N, C-alpha and C positions, 0 to 999 in steps of 0.2 A: 771076538773082534769090538773093536772101540765103540763107544757111544755115538763118535762120527759118522765112523763109516756105515755104524745102523741106520743112524739118520737119513745120511745120505742115499742109502740104498732105499729106504722108506720112502722119501718124496719121491727120488726117480722112477721108482716101479710105479706108486700111485699115477703120477702126471703121464707116464707112457701110458700105462694102461686105461687110464679113463681115456687119453687120445684114439690108442686103438679101439674101444669099445665104442665111441661116440661116431665116431667113422662107422665102423662096422653097422652100427645100429641107423644111422642114415642111408649107407649103399642098402639094407634088406631094406628097410621102409620105403625104398623109394624115394628118398628128398636130398640127395646128396649136392644135387643143384641150388637147392635152400638152403643148405649149411654153406655151401663157399658164398652164395649171394649175403647170406647173414652176416659174414666174417667180412665179407668185401665193403658193406655199408657199414658196419659197425666192428672195428676189429678187436676193441675190448671184448666182447662175445667168448674170446679164446679163454679167457681169464676164468669165465663162467664156464665153461666146457671143461676146464682142469681143471677146478678147484671146488665146483660147488659140490659134487658127490660126498665131501666130508662135508662141507660147509652148509648144506641142507638137511634140516630134520629129516634123519629115514623115516618117521611115521608118516612125513610127506610124499615121500619115496613108495609106501607101499599103498597110500589113500588113492595118487594117481595110477598105480599098476590097474588097483581095482577100477577107477575110472575109465581108464584106456581099455579097459577088458567090455566096460558095458558099452561105449560109444564105437569100437571096434577099430579102434587107430593103432595100426601097425607099429608107425614111428615111435608115438607116445609110449606104447607099451616097451620098447625096444630100448629106448632111451632112459625110462626109468630103471630097468631091470640092470640096465649098464650102470647105474649110478649105486647100486648096491652090489655088484657081481667083480666089479675093478679093484674097490677099497678092501675086499674080501679076499683075491688074488693076491693083493699088495699085503694084505695081515700075513697069510699062509707064508708067501717068499721072506717078507721080514722076523717073520717066527722062527724059521727053520734057518735063518742066515746068522741069528742073534747067537752069541754066548750065554749072556747074561739074562735073564728075565726081565730085570727094571730097564734094559736099554730098550727092548723092543715096546715095553708098553712106555715108556718115555719117548721114543721114538714117534709114536703112533698118536699120543698125546700133543705132542708140539706141532706134529704133521696138522692136526685137527684145529690146532689154534692158528696155524698159518690161513689156512683155509678161511677160516672164521673170518681174519682180519680180513682178506681179497672179498670175501661175500659180503660182509659189510661196506666196503669201500665201494663193491657195486651197486649196493642197495642206496648208497646215499648219491652214486652217478647218477642214476636215470631210475624213472616210474619203471619203465618195462625188467630192469631188474629186478625191483624191489616186489615185483609181481611173480617172476618165475623162481627167485630163490626164499621168499619169507612166506607167499602165497597168503598177502593180504593186503589190503587198501593202504591200511594205515602203516607208516613207517615204523614205530615201535613197535608194533606186532611182530613186523617182519623181522627186525633186528633182534626183539625176545627167539624166537624162531630159532636164529641164526645161531645165537648164542646156545642157545638150550640144545638144538640141535648137535652141535660142533661137539659140547661137552660130552654128551650122550655118543654119539659115533667117534670120540677118543677113546672114551672109556669101554664101549663095545669091542672096536674093534683089537684095541691097544691088550685088553683081557683076552683075547682070541690070540693074539701074537704072544701074549704072556704065556698061554695054555702050550702054544706050539713051538716054545724054545726049548731046544736039547738039553742045554744043562742050566742049574740055579745059579 
């Protein structure tokens, strides 16, 4: 399969799985009305939901999972688990669908770069997105978290996809 097809499969499965897992997390967390209200008030929030799992630093997700367990917040826990599980499933699908190892690796790295660019735009768009994505009051630190997180996510998920590729 060509690189273009692998990249298209990668980005589509990542976005679709993010949407499914986020909706599922909000439904299970009894806050689906909050999700609809947030999207209605700020439609750009959709981009955050679809691109944040690869644009955020994965270590922030693990940190927030432990915090949500401490404060016993089911929605917060499910959303952060979804931010880890959705790209992981997309990695498995991309790795199994690709014929070349380099295609699966590059597809995920480029997908992470696209997610990074969307998240950087969101950080500049609003302070609330800056706090959600970068976990810091300083815009510079938030952008550093986004850039480093995207590089780590792209390489981590890319190398998992590379390992799961059928052929060399």
